[in-house]
C-alpha positions, 0 to 999 in steps of 0.5 A: 492474517490469512495464508495468502497475505503471509505468503506475499510478506514472506515472498517480499521479505525473501526478495528484499533479503536475496537482492544485493546489487543495483541492476538498472536496465537500459533501453536506448536512452531510457534507464529503468529500475525495478524495486520491491518493498513492504509497508505496514500501517493502518486503515481508516474505514468509515461506515454509516452508523458503525464504530470501527477500530482502525485495523492494522494494515500489512502490504507488499508493493513493487514498482519501476522507475522509468527515470528519476521522476516518473514510474509506476507501482502496484501494490496489495494491502491487507488487514488484520481483523479489527472490532466493529460495533453497528446495528446493535451488534459487535463483530469484526471487520477487515479490508484489502486493496489491490492498486496500480499507480503512476507515480511522480518523485521530486527530490529535494536538492542536496538532501536524501529526502524526496516527495512522492505522489501517485495516482491510479486505480484500486479495488477495495474490499471490506468484509464485516462479520457480526456475532449474531451471524450476519455479515456485510461486505462491500467491494468497489473499484475507483480512482486512488491516490496518495502522497508521501515523503521518502528518504533514500538510506543508500542508492538501493534502499528507501524508507516512505511514509505515505497517506492514501485515499481510495475514492469509491463506494468503500470509504478507506483511508490508508497511513503507511510506513514502507521500505523498498529495495531497488535491484 
């Protein structure tokens, strides 16, 4: 994990710890509520002719609820190095994705559970470095989305499990568990 990734995780964690009160903002008849969170999970990367161990993913995200159902979200997810075998040589592979999404949440009646869907644009970068000195990197932008389930632990703190797909030349899927704090 590089310095930028570590700094983003530390910043997001510090934000979560320092925020203590719910501070919804009201504009006319609309009430918005910002949130910030962290997530951890696993990338599933697919490259033709390659055997890839799935790298562990770490990320930060922030969003804004426009009402009880609709919102928007931005996220950054990076990975640690994982092993790859391709083209008769071995090496390591890592991935990063940056995304902007519109979100929809459906709260199940009389429970703290909700379903979440998101659709937007993401840029995905995958880089492989091989022991023979060769490297291969791919970067592409495309439509991305995800579905998930969440649980409101209390009015300010939620946990979510999510499955995301990045539709681009970089075949990447992402399974994460995240937590966010509303403020």
